[in-house]
N, C-alpha and C positions, 0 to 999 in steps of 0.2 A: 476418938477415932470414929469416922463415919461408917455406919453399917452399909455395906454395898446393896442390901435389899431396899434401902431408902432412896436409891438413885431413881430418877424419873424413868418410867417404863417406856420402851420403844412403842411407836404407833405408826400406822400407815394411813394415809389419806388417798382415797381413790376418787378422782373427779376434782378438777382445778378450775371451776368457774369462779366467779367473784366470791361466793360463799365458801367453796372448797379451799380457795387460797387463804381466806381469813381463818378457817379452821386450822390449816397447816401452820400458819404463822403463829397462832396462839399456842399450839403444842411446842413449836420451836422456842418461843419466848419463855416457856416454862421448863425448858431444859430437856424435853423429850426427844430422843433420837427419832427423827421423822423421815419416813420413806414416802415418796409421792409417786403417783402415776396418773397420766391423763392421755386421752386419745391424741391430743395435740401437744407434743412434748415441749414446745417453746413457752407454754404457759407456766412452766416450772422455774423459769430463769431466776426470778427474784428470790424464790424460796431456796434454790440451790446455792445462791450467793450467801444466804443466811445459815447454811449448814445442812439443808435437807439432802437426802439421797434419792436420786431418780431411779425407779425400777424399770427394767426393760419390758416387763409384761405384767399383767394383773396377777398371774400366779406368783411371780417373783415378789410382787408387792405384798401379797397376802402372807407369804412364807416369811417375810422379813420381820414381822412383828406379831406379838400375841393379840393385838387389837387392830382391826381394820375398820376405819370409818369411811362410809361411802356416801357421797353427795353428788348425784348425777341428775339427769333430766327427768327420769320417771322410773317406775318399778319395772317396766319391761327392760330398760337398760341395765337395771340392777341385776336381774336374773340372767341376762345375756353375759354380763361381765363376770358373774360369779359361777358360771357354768364351767367349773374347773375339774381336773382329775380327782378321783377319790384320794383322800389322804391329805389334800392341800390344807384343809381346815382343822386338822388335828390339833387340839389344845389351843385353838384360836377362837376369838369372838368377833363377829361382824356386827357393827352398829350402823344401821341405815338411817341417814338423815335426809333422805330424798323425800320431797313432798309427794303426798298422795292421799287417797281416801282410806277409811278404815277397812273397807273391803279389800282394797289392793294390799294393804299391810298384812291382813290375815292370809290372803292368798300367797304372798311372798313368804310369810312365815311357814306355811304348810309346805311350800316348795323347798324351803331351807331344811325343814325337819326331815324330809325324804332323803336329803343328802347328808344328814348327820351334822348339820351346821348350827352352831350355837349363835342364835340370831336375836338381836334386840332392835326394836323399832324406836325411832326418836323423831322429834320435831323441834325446829328452831324458831322461837318466838322473838326474833331479833333481825336487824339488818346487818350486813357484813361489818360495817364500822363499829358496831356494838359488841361483837364477839369478844369475849375475855374481859368485858367490863361488868359492872354491877347491873347494867340494864339488860343483860342477856338472860333469857329464860329458855331452858331446854328441858323438854319433857320426854321421858322414856317409858316404854312398856315392853313386856316380854319377860323371860325368865329372870327372876331377881338375882339368882346366884351369878349369872353371866354379867349382869349389870354391876353388881357389887365388886366383882373381881377387877373392874376397871373404872370404878367410880372416881378414884383420885385423879386418874388421867383425864376423864371426861370433865372434871371440874375446871380444867384449864380453859374450857370454852365458856363457862358461865359460873364464876366463883360463888355467886350467891343464889343462883336460880337453877340449879340442877336437881331435878326431881324424878324419882321412879314412881310411876302411878300404880301399875298393876301387871299381872302376868299376861293379860289379854293384849296381844300385839296391836289390836285395832284402837285401843283407848287413846294413845297419844295423838294419832291423826284426828280422832273425833274431837278431842280438846282443841286441836289446831283449827279445825273448821269452825267450831263453836266460837272461839275467841276472835278469829278473823271476821266472822259474821258481825260481832259487836263493833269491830273496827270500821268495817264498811258502813254499818248502820249509822254510827256517829259521824263519820266523815261525809256521808251523803246528806245527812241532816244539816251539817255545817255548810256544805256547798250550796244546798238549796236555799238556806237562809241568806248566804252571801249574795246569791243571785237576786233574791227578793230586794234586799237592801241596796244592791247595786243599781236597781232601777230608780232609786232616789238619790243616786250619787254618793252613797256611803261606801268608802273603801273597806275591803275585807280586813285590813289591818286595824281599822277602828272597831269593827264588829267583833274581832277575835277575842279580846279580853272578856266581853260579856258572854260570848259563846262558851268560853272555857269555864266561866262561873256556872253556867247552866249545866254543862257536862258534869261538873263536880256535884251539883245538886242531884242529877240523875243517878250518879254513883250511889248516893244514899238510898234511892229507891230500889236499886239492885239488892242491897242488903236487906231492906224491909220486905221486898216481894219474895225472896227466896224461900223463907219458911212457909209463906202462904201457898206457894206452888207445891211444895212437898206435902202440905196438909190437904191440898185440894179445896181450900177455903179462901175467898177473895174479898175480905171486908173493904168497903170504900172509905179508908182512913184519910185519904187526901181528896179524891173526887170520884164520882161514879162514872161508869162508862157512858151514860147519857150526857154528862157534862163534857167528856172528851169528844163525843160525837159532834156536839155543837161546835167545839173548838176546831176540830178537823174540817168541818164544813167551811168555817171561816178561812182556814188556811188554803183550802182548795180554791175558794172564791177569790181570795187575795192573789193567789198565783195566776189564775186565769186573767184577772183584771190587769195585772202588772205585765202580762205577756211572758210569764215564766212557766216552764214546764210543770204541770200539775199532777203528773203520774204518781209521784211519791205520796203526796197527801191523799190522793184518791185511793191508792192502795191501802194506806193506813185506815182510812175511813171505811173501806169495804170490810176489813177485818173487824172493826168495831161494830159495824152494822150486823155482821153475821153473829157476833157474840150476843148482841142485844136481842136478835131474833131467837137465839137459843135460851133466852130468859135471864140474861145477865145485865139488864139495864141498870140495876142498882148495885152491881158488883164493882170492885176496884179494877184498875187496869190490868192487874196480874191475871184476870180471867181470860185474857187473850191467849194464854198458854194453851188453852183447849183448841184454839184455831190452828196454832202452829203444830200441834200434835197430829193433826189430820193430814193424810197424804194430799198432794196437789191433785186437782181434778184432771 
């Protein structure tokens, strides 16, 4: 006989943009009774056809389930939507998957605490089609007890990549920004390279396999540099910053000569120039961490 406590727990999804609809669909696919709410009701159509229940108001949506997952435009919208009568959130947990900064997350968490709201901040490191697949990574921060109470439900969104980081609500968006910074850095490097080779008639599809090989090589540098950064020591085990300085000069010159935007290599070279001026000519590339730790002028 099946224990009734093993039945999938009800969940509410507030916000039905592309990501919100993907979240609700994942809960439904895993058997969770799912209530949905959106400012524009017609976005719920496909979810209703799959068994979701549409709430008539945010308050009704929150009261419908022990867990409410919010995914809307920004933190201002989160606070506006959750400004509900006292008692609405009794025995309920809100998980906010709305993008924002660590400061915004901590401010919203303080706002929630004033209202007695059990609040967990989360970030989604995936695009909507990857939700509920092995590629989805979701990071959470906030009170661990509140997270653990609904961890099984939340794993519907990322079966292999659901992680609680810390009690600090700001930590998950800080990870988000740090990881997205890597993504943009890698993609911009690839696009700049494709633009360079494009001046010689080389298609990006021809360049891509070698670019991917280089990206994998750089991944190894990440592992090697991390302990150097933590120790504050930057041995030049692969090349000195002086060597990198010369290479970046060539990249900037090549870009200009080819008629390609040279801002990116000049920015990189400027960082290296500053590090060398600070005495790191013989250090490894990880010494640039000291430049990134300084506030912008």
